[in-house]
C-alpha positions in Angstrom: -55.0 -196.6 13.5 -56.7 -198.8 11.0 -55.3 -200.1 7.7 -55.4 -197.7 4.8 -55.6 -198.2 1.1 -52.4 -198.0 -1.0 -52.1 -194.7 -2.9 -51.8 -196.3 -6.3 -53.3 -199.8 -5.8 -56.2 -199.0 -3.6 -57.3 -202.6 -3.3 -54.2 -203.3 -1.0 -54.9 -202.2 2.5 -51.6 -201.4 4.3 -50.8 -201.6 7.9 -50.3 -198.1 9.4 -46.5 -198.1 9.5 -46.3 -199.4 6.0 -48.8 -196.9 4.8 -46.8 -194.0 6.4 -43.6 -195.2 4.8 -45.3 -195.4 1.4 -46.8 -191.9 1.8 -43.4 -190.6 2.9 -41.8 -192.1 -0.2 -44.5 -190.6 -2.4 -43.9 -187.1 -0.9 -40.2 -187.4 -1.3 -40.5 -188.4 -5.0 -43.0 -185.6 -5.6 -40.5 -183.1 -4.0 -37.6 -184.4 -6.1 -39.7 -184.0 -9.3 -39.9 -180.3 -8.5 -42.6 -179.6 -11.1 -45.6 -177.6 -9.8 -47.6 -178.4 -12.9 -47.3 -182.2 -12.6 -50.4 -184.0 -11.3 -50.7 -187.5 -9.9 -47.9 -189.6 -8.4 -44.4 -188.8 -9.5 -43.1 -191.2 -12.2 -40.2 -192.3 -9.9 -42.7 -193.2 -7.2 -44.8 -195.2 -9.6 -41.7 -197.1 -10.8 -40.6 -197.8 -7.2 -44.1 -199.2 -6.4 -44.2 -201.4 -9.4 -40.5 -202.6 -9.3 -39.7 -202.8 -5.6 -42.7 -202.4 -3.4 -45.3 -204.6 -5.1 -43.1 -207.8 -5.0 -42.6 -207.2 -1.3 -46.3 -206.6 -0.7 -47.2 -209.7 -2.5 -45.4 -211.7 0.2 -46.8 -209.8 3.1 -50.3 -209.4 1.8 -50.7 -212.6 -0.1 -54.4 -213.1 0.8 -55.3 -209.6 -0.5 -53.4 -210.4 -3.8 -55.3 -213.8 -4.1 -58.6 -212.1 -3.5 -57.8 -209.4 -6.1 -57.0 -212.1 -8.6 -60.2 -213.9 -7.9 -62.2 -210.6 -8.3 -60.4 -209.8 -11.6 -61.1 -213.3 -12.9 -64.8 -212.9 -12.2 -64.8 -209.5 -13.9 -62.9 -211.0 -16.9 -65.5 -213.9 -17.2 -68.3 -211.3 -17.2 -66.5 -209.2 -19.9 -65.9 -212.3 -22.0 -69.6 -213.3 -21.8 -70.5 -209.8 -22.9 -68.0 -209.9 -25.8 -69.5 -213.2 -26.9 -72.9 -211.5 -27.0 -71.5 -208.9 -29.3 -70.0 -206.2 -27.1 -66.7 -206.1 -29.0 -66.0 -202.6 -27.5 -65.2 -204.5 -24.2 -62.2 -206.3 -25.7 -59.6 -203.7 -24.6 -61.0 -203.9 -21.0 -60.8 -207.7 -21.0 -57.2 -207.6 -22.3 -56.3 -205.2 -19.5 -58.0 -207.4 -16.9 -56.1 -210.4 -18.2 -52.8 -208.5 -18.1 -53.3 -207.5 -14.5 -54.2 -211.1 -13.6 -51.0 -212.3 -15.1 -48.9 -209.7 -13.4 -50.3 -210.4 -10.0 -50.1 -214.2 -10.5 -46.5 -213.8 -11.4 -45.8 -211.8 -8.2 -47.3 -214.6 -6.1 -45.0 -217.3 -7.6 
């Protein structure tokens, strides 16, 4: 089986066993939520990913994290250029990109 994208952070390609464990956790958290009207990942799953899994993945998938940061930096530079040209509507997007860059950089330290 080939690597598969992470269910929340699709830019991380997980090895098959890690992907299966992540999917299993997602299903368990969905079932614990017991809300047939809820859509998207269960809040407990999202919290687990952000608090526990991402720091571990940053160690095992360092190159993917570094590539993601490089891609985000390029996007941020492009947005900043557009903002300087008068596209002030792109400021929230630029702030979000900067926030993600900071978060991922901190995980790699």
